[in-house]
PDB file of N, CA, C, O and CB in Angstrom:
ATOM      1  N   MET A   1       0.728  -1.138  -0.288  1.00  0.00           N
ATOM      2  CA  MET A   1       0.112   0.106   0.233  1.00  0.00           C
ATOM      3  C   MET A   1       0.859   1.178   0.111  1.00  0.00           C
ATOM      4  O   MET A   1       0.395   2.031  -0.646  1.00  0.00           O
ATOM      5  CB  MET A   1      -0.227   0.051   1.522  1.00  0.00           C
ATOM      6  N   LYS A   2       2.101   1.466   0.725  1.00  0.00           N
ATOM      7  CA  LYS A   2       2.504   2.531   0.560  1.00  0.00           C
ATOM      8  C   LYS A   2       3.476   2.389  -0.176  1.00  0.00           C
ATOM      9  O   LYS A   2       4.543   2.276   0.427  1.00  0.00           O
ATOM     10  CB  LYS A   2       2.678   3.134   1.501  1.00  0.00           C
ATOM     11  N   LEU A   3       3.532   2.339  -1.590  1.00  0.00           N
ATOM     12  CA  LEU A   3       3.623   1.280  -3.139  1.00  0.00           C
ATOM     13  C   LEU A   3       3.551   2.396  -3.536  1.00  0.00           C
ATOM     14  O   LEU A   3       4.132   3.474  -3.659  1.00  0.00           O
ATOM     15  CB  LEU A   3       2.461  -0.010  -3.820  1.00  0.00           C
ATOM     16  N   PHE A   4       2.059   1.459  -3.825  1.00  0.00           N
ATOM     17  CA  PHE A   4       1.162   3.325  -4.019  1.00  0.00           C
ATOM     18  C   PHE A   4       0.792   4.174  -3.843  1.00  0.00           C
ATOM     19  O   PHE A   4       1.052   5.156  -4.540  1.00  0.00           O
ATOM     20  CB  PHE A   4       0.565   3.793  -4.181  1.00  0.00           C
ATOM     21  N   CYS A   5       0.052   4.195  -2.881  1.00  0.00           N
ATOM     22  CA  CYS A   5       1.015   5.164  -2.240  1.00  0.00           C
ATOM     23  C   CYS A   5       1.498   6.862  -2.538  1.00  0.00           C
ATOM     24  O   CYS A   5       0.968   7.957  -2.727  1.00  0.00           O
ATOM     25  CB  CYS A   5       2.104   4.448  -2.394  1.00  0.00           C
ATOM     26  N   TRP A   6       3.134   6.123  -2.416  1.00  0.00           N
ATOM     27  CA  TRP A   6       3.873   6.461  -2.979  1.00  0.00           C
ATOM     28  C   TRP A   6       3.999   7.442  -4.493  1.00  0.00           C
ATOM     29  O   TRP A   6       4.520   8.536  -4.713  1.00  0.00           O
ATOM     30  CB  TRP A   6       4.202   5.512  -2.878  1.00  0.00           C
ATOM     31  N   GLY A   7       3.549   6.852  -5.021  1.00  0.00           N
ATOM     32  CA  GLY A   7       2.919   6.367  -6.104  1.00  0.00           C
ATOM     33  C   GLY A   7       1.936   7.531  -7.403  1.00  0.00           C
ATOM     34  O   GLY A   7       2.011   8.098  -8.493  1.00  0.00           O
ATOM     35  N   PHE A   8       1.139   7.285  -6.300  1.00  0.00           N
ATOM     36  CA  PHE A   8      -0.137   8.508  -6.342  1.00  0.00           C
ATOM     37  C   PHE A   8       0.441  10.035  -5.795  1.00  0.00           C
ATOM     38  O   PHE A   8       0.787  11.048  -6.404  1.00  0.00           O
ATOM     39  CB  PHE A   8      -1.602   7.985  -5.112  1.00  0.00           C
ATOM     40  N   MET A   9       0.382   9.743  -4.586  1.00  0.00           N
ATOM     41  CA  MET A   9       1.355  11.266  -4.331  1.00  0.00           C
ATOM     42  C   MET A   9       3.166  11.714  -4.926  1.00  0.00           C
ATOM     43  O   MET A   9       3.372  12.921  -5.055  1.00  0.00           O
ATOM     44  CB  MET A   9       1.524  11.282  -2.510  1.00  0.00           C
ATOM     45  N   GLN A  10       4.019  11.019  -5.159  1.00  0.00           N
ATOM     46  CA  GLN A  10       5.518  11.274  -5.123  1.00  0.00           C
ATOM     47  C   GLN A  10       5.455  11.116  -6.814  1.00  0.00           C
ATOM     48  O   GLN A  10       6.234  11.855  -7.416  1.00  0.00           O
ATOM     49  CB  GLN A  10       6.652  10.028  -4.060  1.00  0.00           C
ATOM     50  N   GLY A  11       4.349   9.960  -7.875  1.00  0.00           N
ATOM     51  CA  GLY A  11       5.330   9.743  -9.226  1.00  0.00           C
ATOM     52  C   GLY A  11       4.963  10.335 -10.073  1.00  0.00           C
ATOM     53  O   GLY A  11       5.575  10.142 -11.123  1.00  0.00           O
ATOM     54  N   ASP A  12       3.420  11.692 -10.126  1.00  0.00           N
ATOM     55  CA  ASP A  12       3.882  13.026 -11.380  1.00  0.00           C
ATOM     56  C   ASP A  12       5.507  13.094 -11.662  1.00  0.00           C
ATOM     57  O   ASP A  12       5.826  12.067 -12.261  1.00  0.00           O
ATOM     58  CB  ASP A  12       3.435  14.858 -10.694  1.00  0.00           C
ATOM     59  N   HIS A  13       6.527  13.867 -11.457  1.00  0.00           N
ATOM     60  CA  HIS A  13       7.776  14.097 -11.819  1.00  0.00           C
ATOM     61  C   HIS A  13       8.532  13.144 -12.149  1.00  0.00           C
ATOM     62  O   HIS A  13       9.043  13.432 -13.230  1.00  0.00           O
ATOM     63  CB  HIS A  13       8.321  14.662 -11.051  1.00  0.00           C
ATOM     64  N   PRO A  14       9.104  11.492 -11.541  1.00  0.00           N
ATOM     65  CA  PRO A  14      10.063  10.272 -12.320  1.00  0.00           C
ATOM     66  C   PRO A  14       9.199  10.569 -13.839  1.00  0.00           C
ATOM     67  O   PRO A  14       9.692  10.918 -14.912  1.00  0.00           O
ATOM     68  CB  PRO A  14       9.860   8.177 -11.492  1.00  0.00           C
ATOM     69  N   GLY A  15       7.158  10.185 -13.375  1.00  0.00           N
ATOM     70  CA  GLY A  15       6.489   9.547 -14.621  1.00  0.00           C
ATOM     71  C   GLY A  15       7.179  10.698 -15.681  1.00  0.00           C
ATOM     72  O   GLY A  15       7.684  10.041 -16.591  1.00  0.00           O
ATOM     73  N   THR A  16       7.452  12.492 -15.979  1.00  0.00           N
ATOM     74  CA  THR A  16       7.173  13.100 -16.914  1.00  0.00           C
ATOM     75  C   THR A  16       8.570  11.884 -17.646  1.00  0.00           C
ATOM     76  O   THR A  16       8.350  11.029 -18.504  1.00  0.00           O
ATOM     77  CB  THR A  16       7.182  14.982 -16.753  1.00  0.00           C
ATOM     78  N   GLY A  17       9.504  12.082 -17.194  1.00  0.00           N
ATOM     79  CA  GLY A  17      11.244  11.564 -18.145  1.00  0.00           C
ATOM     80  C   GLY A  17      10.276  10.204 -19.158  1.00  0.00           C
ATOM     81  O   GLY A  17      10.653   9.795 -20.256  1.00  0.00           O
ATOM     82  N   MET A  18       9.696   9.983 -18.822  1.00  0.00           N
ATOM     83  CA  MET A  18       9.194   7.868 -19.187  1.00  0.00           C
ATOM     84  C   MET A  18       8.058   8.081 -19.987  1.00  0.00           C
ATOM     85  O   MET A  18       7.494   6.993 -20.100  1.00  0.00           O
ATOM     86  CB  MET A  18       8.493   6.543 -17.501  1.00  0.00           C
ATOM     87  N   ASP A  19       7.331   9.132 -20.717  1.00  0.00           N
ATOM     88  CA  ASP A  19       6.547   9.385 -21.421  1.00  0.00           C
ATOM     89  C   ASP A  19       5.336   9.237 -21.251  1.00  0.00           C
ATOM     90  O   ASP A  19       4.568   9.132 -22.208  1.00  0.00           O
ATOM     91  CB  ASP A  19       6.793   9.034 -22.159  1.00  0.00           C
ATOM     92  N   PHE A  20       4.741   9.183 -19.369  1.00  0.00           N
ATOM     93  CA  PHE A  20       3.286   8.612 -18.754  1.00  0.00           C
ATOM     94  C   PHE A  20       2.426   9.999 -18.577  1.00  0.00           C
ATOM     95  O   PHE A  20       2.337  11.114 -18.064  1.00  0.00           O
ATOM     96  CB  PHE A  20       3.482   7.696 -17.038  1.00  0.00           C
ATOM     97  N   VAL A  21       1.975   9.186 -19.268  1.00  0.00           N
ATOM     98  CA  VAL A  21       0.502   9.946 -18.845  1.00  0.00           C
ATOM     99  C   VAL A  21      -0.009  10.629 -17.410  1.00  0.00           C
ATOM    100  O   VAL A  21      -0.386   9.673 -16.733  1.00  0.00           O
ATOM    101  CB  VAL A  21      -0.527   8.901 -19.021  1.00  0.00           C
ATOM    102  N   ARG A  22      -0.202  11.953 -16.587  1.00  0.00           N
ATOM    103  CA  ARG A  22      -0.605  11.687 -14.961  1.00  0.00           C
ATOM    104  C   ARG A  22      -1.803  11.271 -15.081  1.00  0.00           C
ATOM    105  O   ARG A  22      -1.959  10.591 -16.095  1.00  0.00           O
ATOM    106  CB  ARG A  22      -0.600  12.925 -13.885  1.00  0.00           C
ATOM    107  N   LEU A  23      -2.571  11.385 -14.549  1.00  0.00           N
ATOM    108  CA  LEU A  23      -3.423  10.810 -13.587  1.00  0.00           C
ATOM    109  C   LEU A  23      -5.112  11.947 -13.559  1.00  0.00           C
ATOM    110  O   LEU A  23      -4.760  12.778 -12.722  1.00  0.00           O
ATOM    111  CB  LEU A  23      -2.347  10.800 -11.924  1.00  0.00           C
ATOM    112  N   PRO A  24      -6.170  12.252 -13.865  1.00  0.00           N
ATOM    113  CA  PRO A  24      -6.142  13.520 -13.847  1.00  0.00           C
ATOM    114  C   PRO A  24      -6.919  13.440 -11.831  1.00  0.00           C
ATOM    115  O   PRO A  24      -7.156  12.453 -11.135  1.00  0.00           O
ATOM    116  CB  PRO A  24      -7.196  14.324 -15.500  1.00  0.00           C
ATOM    117  N   ASP A  25      -7.063  14.737 -11.568  1.00  0.00           N
ATOM    118  CA  ASP A  25      -7.176  14.217 -10.125  1.00  0.00           C
ATOM    119  C   ASP A  25      -8.482  13.423  -9.667  1.00  0.00           C
ATOM    120  O   ASP A  25      -8.898  12.903  -8.632  1.00  0.00           O
ATOM    121  CB  ASP A  25      -7.064  15.421  -9.208  1.00  0.00           C
ATOM    122  N   LYS A  26      -8.762  13.540 -10.525  1.00  0.00           N
ATOM    123  CA  LYS A  26     -10.520  13.208  -9.876  1.00  0.00           C
ATOM    124  C   LYS A  26      -9.703  11.366 -10.081  1.00  0.00           C
ATOM    125  O   LYS A  26      -9.989  10.526  -9.227  1.00  0.00           O
ATOM    126  CB  LYS A  26     -12.697  13.918 -11.442  1.00  0.00           C
ATOM    127  N   VAL A  27      -9.180  11.158 -10.724  1.00  0.00           N
ATOM    128  CA  VAL A  27      -9.305   9.649 -10.507  1.00  0.00           C
ATOM    129  C   VAL A  27      -8.210   9.384  -9.768  1.00  0.00           C
ATOM    130  O   VAL A  27      -8.199   8.242  -9.309  1.00  0.00           O
ATOM    131  CB  VAL A  27      -9.353   8.742 -11.766  1.00  0.00           C
ATOM    132  N   GLN A  28      -7.577   9.848  -9.587  1.00  0.00           N
ATOM    133  CA  GLN A  28      -6.262  10.249  -8.201  1.00  0.00           C
ATOM    134  C   GLN A  28      -7.226   9.612  -7.281  1.00  0.00           C
ATOM    135  O   GLN A  28      -7.366   8.536  -6.699  1.00  0.00           O
ATOM    136  CB  GLN A  28      -5.724  12.306  -7.649  1.00  0.00           C
ATOM    137  N   ALA A  29      -7.766  10.627  -7.391  1.00  0.00           N
ATOM    138  CA  ALA A  29      -9.005  11.099  -5.680  1.00  0.00           C
ATOM    139  C   ALA A  29      -9.140   9.798  -5.668  1.00  0.00           C
ATOM    140  O   ALA A  29      -8.403   9.037  -5.041  1.00  0.00           O
ATOM    141  CB  ALA A  29     -10.935  12.196  -5.690  1.00  0.00           C
ATOM    142  N   ARG A  30     -10.235   9.417  -6.467  1.00  0.00           N
ATOM    143  CA  ARG A  30     -10.689   7.641  -6.463  1.00  0.00           C
ATOM    144  C   ARG A  30     -10.366   6.833  -5.991  1.00  0.00           C
ATOM    145  O   ARG A  30     -10.930   6.200  -5.099  1.00  0.00           O
ATOM    146  CB  ARG A  30     -10.636   6.944  -7.264  1.00  0.00           C
ATOM    147  N   ILE A  31      -8.658   6.529  -6.828  1.00  0.00           N
ATOM    148  CA  ILE A  31      -8.361   5.993  -6.246  1.00  0.00           C
ATOM    149  C   ILE A  31      -7.728   5.945  -4.487  1.00  0.00           C
ATOM    150  O   ILE A  31      -7.736   5.001  -3.696  1.00  0.00           O
ATOM    151  CB  ILE A  31      -8.001   5.806  -7.056  1.00  0.00           C
ATOM    152  N   PHE A  32      -7.312   7.094  -4.348  1.00  0.00           N
ATOM    153  CA  PHE A  32      -6.814   7.592  -3.220  1.00  0.00           C
ATOM    154  C   PHE A  32      -8.332   6.571  -1.702  1.00  0.00           C
ATOM    155  O   PHE A  32      -8.148   5.572  -1.007  1.00  0.00           O
ATOM    156  CB  PHE A  32      -6.822   9.866  -3.545  1.00  0.00           C
ATOM    157  N   LYS A  33      -9.098   7.125  -1.774  1.00  0.00           N
ATOM    158  CA  LYS A  33      -9.931   7.003  -1.736  1.00  0.00           C
ATOM    159  C   LYS A  33     -10.615   5.143  -1.564  1.00  0.00           C
ATOM    160  O   LYS A  33     -11.048   4.785  -0.469  1.00  0.00           O
ATOM    161  CB  LYS A  33     -10.063   7.870  -2.662  1.00  0.00           C
ATOM    162  N   GLU A  34     -10.609   4.498  -2.358  1.00  0.00           N
ATOM    163  CA  GLU A  34     -11.274   3.336  -2.457  1.00  0.00           C
ATOM    164  C   GLU A  34      -9.579   2.984  -1.807  1.00  0.00           C
ATOM    165  O   GLU A  34      -9.846   2.559  -0.683  1.00  0.00           O
ATOM    166  CB  GLU A  34     -12.109   2.711  -4.149  1.00  0.00           C
ATOM    167  N   MET A  35      -8.334   2.955  -1.916  1.00  0.00           N
ATOM    168  CA  MET A  35      -6.805   2.362  -0.793  1.00  0.00           C
ATOM    169  C   MET A  35      -6.824   2.596   0.767  1.00  0.00           C
ATOM    170  O   MET A  35      -5.942   2.201   1.530  1.00  0.00           O
ATOM    171  CB  MET A  35      -5.234   3.301  -1.200  1.00  0.00           C
ATOM    172  N   THR A  36      -7.830   3.217   1.089  1.00  0.00           N
ATOM    173  CA  THR A  36      -8.840   3.733   2.575  1.00  0.00           C
ATOM    174  C   THR A  36      -9.505   2.899   2.945  1.00  0.00           C
ATOM    175  O   THR A  36      -9.917   2.948   4.103  1.00  0.00           O
ATOM    176  CB  THR A  36      -9.887   4.834   2.528  1.00  0.00           C
ATOM    177  N   LYS A  37      -9.875   1.754   2.034  1.00  0.00           N
ATOM    178  CA  LYS A  37     -10.810   0.574   2.029  1.00  0.00           C
ATOM    179  C   LYS A  37     -10.640  -0.957   2.376  1.00  0.00           C
ATOM    180  O   LYS A  37     -11.431  -1.747   2.890  1.00  0.00           O
ATOM    181  CB  LYS A  37     -11.191   0.544   0.889  1.00  0.00           C
ATOM    182  N   VAL A  38      -8.985  -1.157   1.797  1.00  0.00           N
ATOM    183  CA  VAL A  38      -8.252  -1.993   2.186  1.00  0.00           C
ATOM    184  C   VAL A  38      -7.813  -2.556   3.272  1.00  0.00           C
ATOM    185  O   VAL A  38      -7.000  -2.106   4.079  1.00  0.00           O
ATOM    186  CB  VAL A  38      -7.670  -1.800   1.847  1.00  0.00           C
ATOM    187  N   ALA A  39      -8.625  -4.013   3.284  1.00  0.00           N
ATOM    188  CA  ALA A  39      -8.543  -4.411   4.796  1.00  0.00           C
ATOM    189  C   ALA A  39      -7.814  -5.182   5.585  1.00  0.00           C
ATOM    190  O   ALA A  39      -7.113  -4.364   6.181  1.00  0.00           O
ATOM    191  CB  ALA A  39      -9.386  -4.823   5.097  1.00  0.00           C
ATOM    192  N   ASP A  40      -7.408  -6.696   6.139  1.00  0.00           N
ATOM    193  CA  ASP A  40      -6.953  -7.665   6.072  1.00  0.00           C
ATOM    194  C   ASP A  40      -7.771  -8.899   5.711  1.00  0.00           C
ATOM    195  O   ASP A  40      -8.773  -8.745   5.014  1.00  0.00           O
ATOM    196  CB  ASP A  40      -6.409  -7.675   7.017  1.00  0.00           C
ATOM    197  N   ALA A  41      -7.532  -9.721   5.998  1.00  0.00           N
ATOM    198  CA  ALA A  41      -8.374 -10.821   6.020  1.00  0.00           C
ATOM    199  C   ALA A  41      -9.772 -10.821   7.243  1.00  0.00           C
ATOM    200  O   ALA A  41     -10.918 -11.211   7.018  1.00  0.00           O
ATOM    201  CB  ALA A  41      -7.312 -12.028   6.269  1.00  0.00           C
ATOM    202  N   LYS A  42      -9.194 -10.220   8.623  1.00  0.00           N
ATOM    203  CA  LYS A  42     -10.710 -10.489   9.194  1.00  0.00           C
ATOM    204  C   LYS A  42     -10.635  -8.539   9.434  1.00  0.00           C
ATOM    205  O   LYS A  42     -10.424  -7.738  10.345  1.00  0.00           O
ATOM    206  CB  LYS A  42     -10.924 -11.931  11.100  1.00  0.00           C
ATOM    207  N   GLY A  43     -10.980  -8.533   7.867  1.00  0.00           N
ATOM    208  CA  GLY A  43     -11.836  -6.965   7.918  1.00  0.00           C
ATOM    209  C   GLY A  43     -11.477  -5.320   8.224  1.00  0.00           C
ATOM    210  O   GLY A  43     -11.938  -4.198   8.015  1.00  0.00           O
ATOM    211  N   LYS A  44     -10.096  -6.135   8.997  1.00  0.00           N
ATOM    212  CA  LYS A  44      -9.566  -4.536  10.136  1.00  0.00           C
ATOM    213  C   LYS A  44      -8.720  -3.953   8.657  1.00  0.00           C
ATOM    214  O   LYS A  44      -8.030  -4.572   7.846  1.00  0.00           O
ATOM    215  CB  LYS A  44      -7.958  -4.961  12.193  1.00  0.00           C
ATOM    216  N   PRO A  45      -9.223  -2.115   8.749  1.00  0.00           N
ATOM    217  CA  PRO A  45      -8.185  -1.806   7.511  1.00  0.00           C
ATOM    218  C   PRO A  45      -6.790  -1.330   8.099  1.00  0.00           C
ATOM    219  O   PRO A  45      -6.376  -0.658   9.043  1.00  0.00           O
ATOM    220  CB  PRO A  45      -8.800  -0.525   6.452  1.00  0.00           C
ATOM    221  N   LEU A  46      -6.289  -2.054   7.010  1.00  0.00           N
ATOM    222  CA  LEU A  46      -4.889  -2.207   7.360  1.00  0.00           C
ATOM    223  C   LEU A  46      -3.474  -0.414   7.974  1.00  0.00           C
ATOM    224  O   LEU A  46      -3.083   0.127   6.940  1.00  0.00           O
ATOM    225  CB  LEU A  46      -4.440  -3.050   5.639  1.00  0.00           C
ATOM    226  N   GLN A  47      -3.174  -0.055   8.632  1.00  0.00           N
ATOM    227  CA  GLN A  47      -2.421   0.232   8.506  1.00  0.00           C
ATOM    228  C   GLN A  47      -1.012   1.004   8.452  1.00  0.00           C
ATOM    229  O   GLN A  47      -0.175   0.860   9.343  1.00  0.00           O
ATOM    230  CB  GLN A  47      -2.802   0.057   8.360  1.00  0.00           C
ATOM    231  N   TRP A  48      -0.856   1.669   7.560  1.00  0.00           N
ATOM    232  CA  TRP A  48      -0.768   2.963   6.340  1.00  0.00           C
ATOM    233  C   TRP A  48      -0.706   3.892   6.485  1.00  0.00           C
ATOM    234  O   TRP A  48      -1.313   4.172   7.518  1.00  0.00           O
ATOM    235  CB  TRP A  48      -1.520   3.247   5.567  1.00  0.00           C
ATOM    236  N   SER A  49      -0.177   4.936   5.920  1.00  0.00           N
ATOM    237  CA  SER A  49      -0.623   6.447   6.119  1.00  0.00           C
ATOM    238  C   SER A  49       0.520   7.140   4.790  1.00  0.00           C
ATOM    239  O   SER A  49       1.686   6.898   4.478  1.00  0.00           O
ATOM    240  CB  SER A  49      -0.245   7.143   8.137  1.00  0.00           C
ATOM    241  N   PRO A  50      -0.425   7.983   4.330  1.00  0.00           N
ATOM    242  CA  PRO A  50       0.415   8.360   2.995  1.00  0.00           C
ATOM    243  C   PRO A  50       1.548   9.184   3.188  1.00  0.00           C
ATOM    244  O   PRO A  50       1.914   9.394   4.344  1.00  0.00           O
ATOM    245  CB  PRO A  50      -0.403   9.105   1.978  1.00  0.00           C
ATOM    246  N   MET A  51       2.299   9.795   2.024  1.00  0.00           N
ATOM    247  CA  MET A  51       4.113   9.735   2.611  1.00  0.00           C
ATOM    248  C   MET A  51       3.420  11.234   2.763  1.00  0.00           C
ATOM    249  O   MET A  51       4.074  12.173   3.218  1.00  0.00           O
ATOM    250  CB  MET A  51       6.036   9.287   1.303  1.00  0.00           C
TER     251      MET A  51
END
């Protein structure tokens, strides 16, 4: 989860040199919201935080 979070929060700048297209803000916000819902096998939300 931390890797995915980093990708959304910090990945825009490194991606520009590789011709990646930046995700629109609305898409990033929706994905981040869904990431906060990820839980372990017992249904407990994962303990992680944005960088």
